[in-house]
PyMOL Python script that loads the backbone (N, CA, C, O; Angstrom):
from pymol import cmd

cmd.read_pdbstr("""\
ATOM      1  N   GLU A   1       0.812  -1.339   0.162  1.00  0.00           N
ATOM      2  CA  GLU A   1      -0.007   0.145  -0.256  1.00  0.00           C
ATOM      3  C   GLU A   1       0.780   1.266  -0.002  1.00  0.00           C
ATOM      4  O   GLU A   1       0.320   2.367  -0.307  1.00  0.00           O
ATOM      5  N   ARG A   2       2.162   1.160   0.630  1.00  0.00           N
ATOM      6  CA  ARG A   2       2.855   2.573   0.519  1.00  0.00           C
ATOM      7  C   ARG A   2       3.421   2.718  -0.618  1.00  0.00           C
ATOM      8  O   ARG A   2       3.745   3.889  -0.817  1.00  0.00           O
ATOM      9  N   LEU A   3       3.781   1.711  -1.795  1.00  0.00           N
ATOM     10  CA  LEU A   3       4.217   2.099  -2.845  1.00  0.00           C
ATOM     11  C   LEU A   3       3.077   2.677  -3.687  1.00  0.00           C
ATOM     12  O   LEU A   3       3.342   3.429  -4.625  1.00  0.00           O
ATOM     13  N   LYS A   4       1.763   2.334  -3.367  1.00  0.00           N
ATOM     14  CA  LYS A   4       0.732   2.814  -4.275  1.00  0.00           C
ATOM     15  C   LYS A   4       0.644   4.122  -3.860  1.00  0.00           C
ATOM     16  O   LYS A   4       0.186   4.809  -4.773  1.00  0.00           O
ATOM     17  N   ALA A   5       0.935   4.879  -2.679  1.00  0.00           N
ATOM     18  CA  ALA A   5       1.031   6.120  -2.152  1.00  0.00           C
ATOM     19  C   ALA A   5       2.313   6.752  -2.903  1.00  0.00           C
ATOM     20  O   ALA A   5       2.551   7.917  -3.222  1.00  0.00           O
ATOM     21  N   ASN A   6       2.858   5.877  -3.025  1.00  0.00           N
ATOM     22  CA  ASN A   6       4.397   6.654  -3.662  1.00  0.00           C
ATOM     23  C   ASN A   6       4.607   6.588  -5.305  1.00  0.00           C
ATOM     24  O   ASN A   6       5.088   5.540  -5.733  1.00  0.00           O
ATOM     25  N   PRO A   7       4.304   7.564  -6.194  1.00  0.00           N
ATOM     26  CA  PRO A   7       4.437   7.358  -7.487  1.00  0.00           C
ATOM     27  C   PRO A   7       5.916   7.192  -7.554  1.00  0.00           C
ATOM     28  O   PRO A   7       6.347   6.166  -8.082  1.00  0.00           O
ATOM     29  N   LEU A   8       6.645   7.971  -7.140  1.00  0.00           N
ATOM     30  CA  LEU A   8       8.042   7.921  -7.414  1.00  0.00           C
ATOM     31  C   LEU A   8       8.700   6.616  -6.857  1.00  0.00           C
ATOM     32  O   LEU A   8       9.764   6.217  -7.330  1.00  0.00           O
ATOM     33  N   GLY A   9       7.999   5.893  -5.750  1.00  0.00           N
ATOM     34  CA  GLY A   9       8.437   4.663  -5.480  1.00  0.00           C
ATOM     35  C   GLY A   9       8.314   3.590  -6.605  1.00  0.00           C
ATOM     36  O   GLY A   9       9.152   2.714  -6.823  1.00  0.00           O
ATOM     37  N   ILE A  10       7.140   3.784  -7.295  1.00  0.00           N
ATOM     38  CA  ILE A  10       6.661   2.944  -8.243  1.00  0.00           C
ATOM     39  C   ILE A  10       7.733   3.176  -9.532  1.00  0.00           C
ATOM     40  O   ILE A  10       8.283   2.197 -10.038  1.00  0.00           O
ATOM     41  N   TYR A  11       7.924   4.205  -9.900  1.00  0.00           N
ATOM     42  CA  TYR A  11       8.701   4.523 -11.000  1.00  0.00           C
ATOM     43  C   TYR A  11      10.140   3.902 -10.825  1.00  0.00           C
ATOM     44  O   TYR A  11      10.533   3.198 -11.756  1.00  0.00           O
ATOM     45  N   VAL A  12      10.955   4.079  -9.759  1.00  0.00           N
ATOM     46  CA  VAL A  12      12.157   3.668  -9.446  1.00  0.00           C
ATOM     47  C   VAL A  12      11.919   1.982  -9.184  1.00  0.00           C
ATOM     48  O   VAL A  12      12.841   1.242  -9.526  1.00  0.00           O
ATOM     49  N   ASN A  13      10.904   1.485  -8.687  1.00  0.00           N
ATOM     50  CA  ASN A  13      10.622  -0.006  -8.634  1.00  0.00           C
ATOM     51  C   ASN A  13      10.502  -0.595 -10.112  1.00  0.00           C
ATOM     52  O   ASN A  13      11.025  -1.679 -10.370  1.00  0.00           O
ATOM     53  N   ALA A  14       9.906   0.028 -10.941  1.00  0.00           N
ATOM     54  CA  ALA A  14       9.746  -0.130 -12.312  1.00  0.00           C
ATOM     55  C   ALA A  14      11.165  -0.276 -12.980  1.00  0.00           C
ATOM     56  O   ALA A  14      11.449  -1.297 -13.606  1.00  0.00           O
ATOM     57  N   ILE A  15      12.021   0.740 -12.836  1.00  0.00           N
ATOM     58  CA  ILE A  15      13.353   0.732 -13.564  1.00  0.00           C
ATOM     59  C   ILE A  15      14.287  -0.312 -12.961  1.00  0.00           C
ATOM     60  O   ILE A  15      15.039  -0.935 -13.711  1.00  0.00           O
ATOM     61  N   ASN A  16      14.282  -0.502 -11.852  1.00  0.00           N
ATOM     62  CA  ASN A  16      14.932  -1.392 -11.087  1.00  0.00           C
ATOM     63  C   ASN A  16      14.786  -2.925 -11.950  1.00  0.00           C
ATOM     64  O   ASN A  16      15.637  -3.590 -12.540  1.00  0.00           O
ATOM     65  N   TRP A  17      13.136  -3.168 -11.705  1.00  0.00           N
ATOM     66  CA  TRP A  17      12.615  -4.324 -12.367  1.00  0.00           C
ATOM     67  C   TRP A  17      12.936  -4.723 -13.847  1.00  0.00           C
ATOM     68  O   TRP A  17      13.173  -5.864 -14.244  1.00  0.00           O
ATOM     69  N   SER A  18      12.897  -3.471 -14.658  1.00  0.00           N
ATOM     70  CA  SER A  18      13.054  -3.386 -16.088  1.00  0.00           C
ATOM     71  C   SER A  18      14.722  -3.833 -16.289  1.00  0.00           C
ATOM     72  O   SER A  18      15.051  -4.679 -17.121  1.00  0.00           O
ATOM     73  N   ARG A  19      15.704  -3.133 -15.402  1.00  0.00           N
ATOM     74  CA  ARG A  19      17.082  -3.659 -15.424  1.00  0.00           C
ATOM     75  C   ARG A  19      17.304  -5.075 -15.310  1.00  0.00           C
ATOM     76  O   ARG A  19      17.858  -5.740 -16.185  1.00  0.00           O
ATOM     77  N   GLU A  20      16.803  -5.597 -14.061  1.00  0.00           N
ATOM     78  CA  GLU A  20      16.909  -6.869 -13.830  1.00  0.00           C
ATOM     79  C   GLU A  20      16.400  -7.898 -15.042  1.00  0.00           C
ATOM     80  O   GLU A  20      17.058  -8.880 -15.387  1.00  0.00           O
ATOM     81  N   MET A  21      15.462  -7.615 -15.475  1.00  0.00           N
ATOM     82  CA  MET A  21      14.791  -8.589 -16.570  1.00  0.00           C
ATOM     83  C   MET A  21      15.634  -8.285 -17.930  1.00  0.00           C
ATOM     84  O   MET A  21      15.730  -9.180 -18.769  1.00  0.00           O
ATOM     85  N   GLY A  22      16.229  -7.050 -18.137  1.00  0.00           N
ATOM     86  CA  GLY A  22      16.900  -6.653 -19.115  1.00  0.00           C
ATOM     87  C   GLY A  22      18.683  -7.240 -19.139  1.00  0.00           C
ATOM     88  O   GLY A  22      19.437  -7.286 -20.110  1.00  0.00           O
ATOM     89  N   GLN A  23      18.935  -7.604 -17.807  1.00  0.00           N
ATOM     90  CA  GLN A  23      20.148  -8.271 -17.759  1.00  0.00           C
ATOM     91  C   GLN A  23      19.955 -10.100 -17.780  1.00  0.00           C
ATOM     92  O   GLN A  23      20.948 -10.826 -17.742  1.00  0.00           O
TER      93      GLN A  23
END
""", "prot")
cmd.dss("prot")
cmd.show_as("cartoon", "prot")
cmd.util.cbc("prot")
cmd.orient("prot")
């Protein structure tokens, strides 16, 4: 629920997820 209230957190999390998938 905390991430939902944090757009920036979701953005950073998405970048990290994409990076892991890219590697």
